[in-house]
C-alpha positions in Angstrom: 231.4 48.6 -99.1 234.6 50.9 -99.3 234.1 54.7 -100.0 235.8 57.4 -100.4 233.1 60.7 -98.6 233.3 63.2 -101.7 230.9 66.3 -101.3 229.3 66.9 -104.4 227.0 69.8 -105.5 224.6 69.6 -109.0 223.9 72.6 -111.0 220.6 70.7 -112.3 218.7 69.8 -109.2 220.1 71.9 -106.6 220.7 68.8 -105.3 224.0 67.3 -102.6 225.7 64.1 -102.7 229.4 62.3 -101.2 229.1 58.5 -102.4 226.9 56.3 -100.7 223.9 55.2 -102.6 222.0 55.0 -98.7 222.9 58.7 -97.6 222.2 60.1 -101.0 219.1 59.3 -100.3 218.4 60.7 -96.8 219.9 63.7 -99.0 217.6 63.4 -100.8 214.8 62.8 -98.5 216.5 65.9 -96.6 216.5 68.1 -99.8 212.5 67.5 -99.6 211.4 68.9 -96.1 214.7 71.4 -95.6 216.2 74.7 -96.7 219.4 74.0 -99.0 222.0 75.8 -95.8 220.2 72.5 -93.9 221.0 70.6 -96.6 223.9 71.4 -96.8 225.5 71.3 -93.7 223.8 67.4 -92.6 225.8 66.6 -95.9 229.1 68.2 -94.7 228.6 66.5 -91.1 227.6 63.0 -92.8 230.7 63.5 -95.1 233.1 64.1 -91.8 231.2 61.4 -90.1 232.6 58.7 -93.0 235.7 60.1 -93.4 236.6 59.4 -90.1 234.4 56.2 -89.3 235.9 54.9 -92.5 232.7 52.6 -93.0 229.6 51.5 -94.5 226.6 52.6 -92.5 225.4 49.0 -91.9 228.3 48.8 -89.5 229.2 51.5 -87.9 229.2 50.7 -84.0 228.6 52.7 -80.7 232.1 52.3 -80.9 232.9 54.4 -83.4 230.3 57.1 -83.0 232.0 57.3 -79.4 236.0 57.5 -80.8 234.4 60.1 -83.2 233.3 62.5 -80.5 236.4 61.8 -79.2 238.5 62.8 -82.2 236.2 66.0 -82.9 236.8 66.9 -78.9 241.3 67.2 -79.4 242.5 70.0 -79.2 243.1 71.7 -82.6 246.3 73.8 -82.0 248.0 72.3 -78.9 246.7 70.9 -75.7 247.6 74.7 -73.7 245.3 76.3 -76.5 241.4 77.4 -76.0 239.3 79.4 -77.2 238.0 82.7 -74.8 234.5 82.0 -74.8 234.2 78.9 -73.9 237.0 77.7 -72.5 237.0 74.2 -75.3 240.0 73.4 -77.2 238.9 71.2 -79.6 235.5 71.9 -82.2 233.0 73.4 -80.1 230.7 71.3 -78.0 227.5 73.1 -80.2 229.1 72.2 -83.7 230.0 68.3 -82.3 226.2 68.0 -81.7 225.4 68.7 -84.7 227.1 66.5 -86.0 226.2 64.0 -83.9 222.5 65.1 -84.7 222.7 64.8 -88.2 224.2 61.1 -88.4 221.2 60.4 -86.4 219.2 61.1 -88.5 220.4 59.5 -91.0 220.4 55.8 -88.7 216.6 56.7 -87.6 215.9 57.3 -92.1 217.8 53.6 -92.7 215.9 52.0 -90.3 212.5 53.2 -90.9 213.5 52.4 -94.1 214.1 49.1 -93.2 216.0 48.2 -95.9 219.5 48.6 -94.7 220.5 46.2 -92.1 220.3 48.5 -89.6 218.2 47.3 -86.4 219.3 50.0 -84.0 220.5 53.6 -84.0 224.1 53.5 -83.1 224.3 57.2 -82.1 223.2 57.2 -78.5 220.8 59.4 -76.9 223.4 60.1 -74.1 224.5 58.3 -71.1 222.8 56.1 -68.1 224.5 56.9 -64.8 222.8 55.4 -61.6 223.0 55.9 -58.0 222.7 53.6 -55.2 219.1 53.9 -54.1 218.1 55.7 -57.4 216.4 55.3 -60.6 218.8 55.1 -63.9 218.7 58.3 -66.1 221.0 59.5 -68.7 222.9 62.2 -69.0 224.4 63.9 -72.4 226.4 62.8 -74.7 228.4 66.9 -74.4 227.3 69.0 -72.4 226.5 72.3 -73.8 228.2 75.9 -72.5 226.1 77.9 -72.7 227.6 81.6 -73.8 226.1 84.8 -73.9 225.9 86.7 -77.2 228.3 89.6 -78.3 225.7 93.2 -78.1 227.4 96.2 -80.0 227.6 99.5 -77.4 226.2 102.4 -78.7 229.5 103.8 -79.5 230.7 100.7 -81.2 226.9 101.1 -83.2 227.8 105.0 -83.5 231.1 103.5 -85.1 229.6 101.4 -87.6 226.8 103.6 -88.8 229.2 106.3 -89.6 230.5 104.5 -91.9 228.2 103.4 -94.0 228.3 104.6 -97.9 225.0 103.7 -99.3 221.4 103.8 -98.7 221.0 100.7 -99.4 223.7 99.3 -96.7 222.0 101.7 -94.3 218.5 100.0 -94.7 220.0 96.7 -94.2 221.5 97.6 -91.6 218.7 99.1 -89.3 216.7 96.0 -91.0 219.1 94.4 -88.7 219.5 96.9 -85.8 216.0 98.6 -85.4 213.9 95.6 -86.4 215.8 92.4 -85.7 215.7 91.0 -88.9 217.8 88.0 -89.7 220.6 88.0 -92.3 218.5 86.0 -94.6 215.7 88.0 -94.0 216.5 90.8 -94.6 218.0 89.8 -98.4 214.8 87.8 -98.8 212.1 91.1 -98.3 210.4 91.6 -101.4 208.8 94.8 -102.5 205.6 93.2 -101.5 206.2 92.5 -98.3 207.7 96.4 -97.2 204.0 97.9 -95.5 205.0 101.5 -95.3 201.5 102.7 -93.7 201.8 100.0 -91.1 205.5 101.0 -90.5 206.1 97.3 -90.6 207.8 94.2 -92.8 205.9 90.6 -93.7 208.8 88.3 -93.2 207.6 85.5 -95.9 210.2 82.4 -95.5 211.5 83.3 -92.1 213.1 80.7 -90.2 212.0 77.2 -90.2 210.0 78.3 -92.9 207.5 79.7 -90.2 205.7 83.5 -91.6 205.7 86.8 -89.4 204.9 90.7 -89.7 206.9 92.5 -87.9 207.1 96.1 -86.9 210.9 98.4 -87.7 211.3 102.0 -86.9 210.3 104.6 -89.2 214.4 105.5 -89.9 214.5 102.4 -91.4 211.2 103.2 -93.6 212.9 107.1 -94.3 216.2 105.6 -95.2 214.2 102.4 -97.8 212.5 105.6 -99.4 215.7 106.9 -100.2 217.3 103.8 -100.9 214.4 102.8 -103.9 214.3 106.8 -105.2 218.0 106.9 -105.8 219.9 103.9 -105.5 217.9 100.9 -106.6 218.6 99.9 -110.5 215.4 99.6 -112.3 215.0 96.4 -113.2 212.1 93.6 -112.9 213.0 91.8 -110.1 211.1 92.2 -107.0 213.2 91.8 -104.2 214.7 94.9 -102.6 218.0 94.5 -102.3 220.2 95.0 -105.1 223.7 95.1 -106.6 224.2 98.6 -107.5 227.4 98.1 -109.3 229.3 95.7 -112.0 228.2 92.6 -113.9 225.7 91.6 -111.9 224.2 95.0 -111.2 220.6 95.4 -110.7 220.9 91.6 -109.8 219.3 90.0 -105.8 222.2 90.7 -103.7 223.2 87.6 -102.4 224.6 86.4 -98.8 228.3 86.7 -100.4 227.8 89.8 -101.1 226.1 91.1 -98.3 229.2 89.8 -96.0 231.8 91.5 -98.3 229.7 95.0 -97.3 230.0 93.8 -93.6 233.7 93.3 -93.9 233.9 96.2 -95.5 232.3 98.3 -92.3 233.9 95.8 -90.3 237.5 97.4 -92.0 236.7 101.0 -91.5 234.9 101.1 -88.9 237.3 99.1 -86.3 234.3 97.3 -85.0 234.8 93.7 -85.3 230.9 92.2 -85.4 228.2 90.0 -87.5 224.3 90.2 -88.7 223.4 88.0 -85.3 224.9 90.4 -83.5 222.9 93.1 -84.6 220.0 91.0 -84.4 221.3 90.3 -80.6 221.7 93.8 -80.1 218.4 94.9 -81.5 216.1 92.2 -79.1 218.8 93.5 -76.3 217.5 97.2 -76.8 213.9 96.2 -76.7 213.7 94.1 -73.4 215.8 96.4 -71.5 213.2 99.2 -72.4 210.6 97.2 -70.7 209.3 95.3 -74.5 207.3 91.9 -72.4 209.5 88.4 -73.5 206.2 87.8 -75.3 206.0 90.9 -77.4 210.4 90.1 -77.5 209.8 86.6 -78.8 207.2 87.9 -81.8 209.9 90.4 -82.6 212.6 88.0 -82.9 210.2 84.9 -84.3 211.7 82.8 -81.9 209.6 79.3 -81.6 210.3 78.8 -78.3 210.0 81.4 -75.1 212.9 79.5 -73.9 215.2 81.0 -76.8 214.0 85.0 -75.5 215.2 84.3 -72.1 219.0 84.9 -72.8 217.7 88.5 -73.2 217.0 88.8 -69.6 220.6 88.5 -69.1 221.8 91.1 -71.6 219.4 93.2 -70.3 221.0 94.5 -67.1 218.8 96.4 -65.9 216.4 94.3 -65.7 218.1 91.9 -63.2 219.6 95.1 -61.7 216.2 96.3 -61.0 214.3 93.0 -59.9 217.7 93.0 -57.4 217.4 96.0 -56.5 213.6 95.5 -55.5 213.8 92.5 -53.6 216.8 93.5 -51.5 214.4 96.4 -50.4 212.0 94.2 -49.4 214.4 92.3 -47.5 216.2 95.5 -45.8 212.7 96.7 -44.6 211.8 95.8 -41.3 208.1 94.1 -40.8 205.3 95.7 -38.8 205.6 93.2 -36.3 209.4 93.2 -36.2 209.2 96.9 -35.6 207.5 96.6 -32.4 
């Protein structure tokens, strides 16, 4: 079967398809268990894969998958041009790894379904290596470099907050900068989620569908009160952050709307930042202030403590203190040595 993958979004049932019956069946399956953004990302990954590997799924081989990896990792802007943050020339290893995960998920689905003539997943889990006298071990197909996220300095934070124009925008920035909320969590807040008396907010739909209740600085609640009293349009919607002007006035603020606000802040402040960097900044400062790693994990909504450990590296004061303490212990002579 010859086919040309084309990503099509359905406005009727919010579905997504790329033009192959087996692949579209899998996308409908993904839609039942994942968020809209995950569905779109999976559909795009599969479109890219089958755009490069122009084959029907039931004839894709491991050789095709390895050729796809090579094509994705090829230099995009010339062999001598690399990104400063990770030193890579082609698509980042994380991006390629995510695409392989989407492709592997498709083939696992087809194998479980059992009616596509596929008995083995063509996406290998890794490469087997063996040294003399040792057991066979598997190394990953792609090594993803671990890079530290950027954190805003106090001067950058002051520059950003100085150019905020509305209480609404200030409250959203403070939710990320003081409460470590994700962009989607800020936009998803409802009036019922705001617990003023407790100085906490309820995250009803966090990453992975997980819920949590987190404390946020009183400063955020003061700003939020001014927004609700002075700026928020009178409307029936229960969403907290709304559009303030134009034809969509009174409608919930969208992701595109928030990104437009962030672009304006970047332009006026001269600080290049993202919503996620505001969140990183908050979690890093909490760790620097001595907040236990488990508490930082709960504030962030991380399922695994391993995701939170990165803030040990960002919070430079922790490492400095541990190093000095250890160095002092090494330099202090023991009682027996003093004799």
